[in-house]
C-alpha positions, 0 to 999 in steps of 0.5 A: 383277614383278621382272626377273631375269637368271640366270647358270648357271656350267657349273662350280661356280667363279667366275673373275674378278680382284677389287680385292684382289691374288690374290683373286677378285672376290666377289660378282660386280659388276652392271657385269660382267653389263652388260658381258657383255651389251654384248659380244654385242649388236649395237650397230648395231641400234637395238632392241638398243641401246635395250634396253641403254639401258633397263637401264642407267637402272634402279635398281641390281639385287639380287644373289642369290649362293650363301651358302657360298663359299670362295676356291680354294686354287689359281689357274686357269691357261689360255692366252688370246688376246693381243688383239694389234692389230698388222697383222702380229704377230710370233711373240711376239704370236700368238693364244693366246700370252703374252709369255714363253710361259707361261699366264695365271693368275687367282684363283677362287671355289668355289661350293656352287651354280653360279648367280648372279641379278641382280634388277631390281625393275621389270618391263620392257616386253614388247618390251624383255624379249624383246630382253634375253632374246635378248642374254643367251642369246648370252653364252658366259661370265661373268667370265674366258673360262674361266668358261663360263655359260648366261644366261637371264631371267625375271620372277617375284614378288620372294620367289622371287629374293631368298632369303627364309626361314631355309632359303633364307638357309642356301643363298642370300645376297641382297645389296641396294644401300645408302647409301654411308655404311654398311658393306658391299661396294662394287660396280661398277654400270651407270648412265645413259650407261654404254653410251656410255662403254663404246663410247668406251672400246672405241674408245680401247682402254681397260679398262671398269673405268676408266669404272665407278661404284660403289655400296655393297651389304649383305647383306639381313637375314633379318628383311625386311619381307616375311618378318615379315608386313609390306608395303613401301610405294612410298617408300624415304626421307622427308626432312622439314623443320620450319618455325621454332618457332611458325610454322604454315601453313593446310592450305588452302595445301597445294598452294601450299606443295608446288608451291613445294617442288618448284620449289625442288628443281628450281632447286637441282638446276639450280644444282648442274649436274644435268640436271633434264630427265633426271629425270622421277621428280623433276620429274613430267613422265613419258613415257607409257611410263615406269613409274617412280613419282614423288617426292611433295612433302608438307606435314605437318599436326598431326593425330591429337592431342586438341588438334590444329589441322591446321596445317602444321608442315613439309614433306617429300619422299618418294623412291620405291624405283625412283628411280635411284641417281644421281638419289637421290644428287643429290636428297639432295645438294641438299637436305642439302649443296649451298649449305648445304642447303634452308633457305628456302621461298618460297611465292607470296603468303605474304609472307616466306620460310619458314625450314626446318630439316632433321629428322634421324631421331633429332632431338628435335622435334615428332612431326608433322615426324619421319619416323617419324610418317609411315613407321612400319608399321601396318595402319590408315592414315587421311588427314591431308589430304583425298584427291582421287579419281582417278576420278568415282564413280557418280552419287549417290556410289555406288561411292565405296569402289571409287574409293578402292580404285582409287586405292590400286592407282594409288598402288602400295599393296596392296588394303585389306581394308576402307575407311571413307569420309566426304565431310564432316569428317575421321576424325582430330582436327584434319583439315579440309575444303577448299574447291573451289579449294584442291583444284586446282593450276591453273585449269581442272582438273576438279573431282574430288570429295575425301573422307577415308578410313581404310584397313584392310590385311591386313598392316602397311604401311610409309609414307609412304602418300599416295593420290589424284590430287594425291598427288605434291603432298601431298593424300591423305597418311595417318597410321599408327595405330589408329582411336583418337586418337593420343597426342602431336604 
C-alpha cells in the first residue's frame, strides 16, 4: 500500500518563497519535505540515515493539495535568526535581528484546507516505516519557520490519498509526476544520493536548492483509470522496436532474443556512463529486500489474426511504475537518443545483427509492434507466448488453475475471476508450443511446466500483461481482447 506523509499546518497558510519573485511556492516541493526530515534526523544514527536513504531512492511521490488556494494579498513579516557564524558576533548580528533592524518578509498562500500529503506508491519495510514516522513527528514547521506544522505518516489504499471522485476533486487536487516534455509545474524532488549532497552542502554553508533536481508534475485528471472502472497494470511504459520489413524470428528463440536485448541495454548504459549496478530493476539481480518490480524484455509475436504465424516481428522493453525516475530517464535516453538510439540487436548463433526501428505510438506500422496492441485496456488477456509456471502444480495437473492465479499475484496483477488453461496448443491463432530447452534460459534450470492461459478479470486492465517465471524475458506475454479472433496484424 502507498506510504503517505501528511503535513497539517496549524494555520491555513503556506509560507515559502517560490521561483517567481514575490509569489509563494505552490505546490510544495517534495524536496522541501525531504529537507525538513533531514533537518531533524540524527544522521549519526545509521538506522535513521538508512531510512532516509531508502526514501530518497523511491520514485517521486504524488502530491495531494487543497484544490482552492489563492495568493495572499500581504506578505508575512517576522523576526528571524540571522544564522550568524562569527565566534563573537557584533550588535548587528545578534540572533533575531537582521541588518538594518527590520523584520524579514516572504509571500504566503491561503489554503482552504491546511493540509498537504505526499504519497509514495510503495510500502516501506516495517522497520523503515517506523523510523520515518519517528522522524516526521519531530518536524516543527514546513516551509518558513513561522509555518508551524504537525507531520504524520500512514499506509493506506491509494484512492484514499489521491483525491478520486468528482466531490474530492472539488476539495483536493492530486498532482502526479509526468514526462519532462509535457506541460506542468517543475518541482524539486529527492533522488538517490540527495542526502549526501545535502550533508556536503551544509558543511560548505551552501543553500540546499543549489543541489536540487527537478521533475515535471501535472494535475491528475478526474478520469483516472481507477475511477473509470479500470485497473492499472504493473508497467508504465512499453518501448517497442520493429525488425526490418520481411524479417521474422522463430518464437522458439524468444529467450535468446530477449537475453540479447537485455545485454544490449546493459552495454549501452555502461557506455553512457551510468552505474548499472545501482539499477537492480533494470539488470534484474535484486537484493532479497528490494520490493521493486523488474523491467521486462519482450519479443513481440504475430498472433491473434486468422493468418498469424506466431513469428517475432520486434522486441520491446516494459518499464514498471515504480522504476526510479532517474533510471527511467537513463533507459529512455540510451534506447532513443544516445549514439543514435538502439538500432541493432546481435543474437548469438543467429548470424547477422537484427536491424531495429523505434516504433512511435502514432507510427503507421504492423499492429504487432505497436505499443497499443499490447497495452490497451481489456478484461480478457490471452497468452501470445506460453507462460512457465512459477510453481509445480499438484500431481496429475490438479491445481493448475491455482498455480496460474499465484503467478498473477506474483506478476502484480489482480486475481482473475476465471482462468482457462491448456497444456498443449494455444488459445489464439498463431501461438505455438515450445520444446523443453526453449523454456530454459540456461542449463540446469528446473523443467517447470508451461501452458497457455486466458485470464478473465472483473475490470479492464491496462497492459502489457506478462506472467510466469520467465516473465522478465518475455514468456507469458499476453494479448488483450475478447475470446474471439482478433482482426488485424
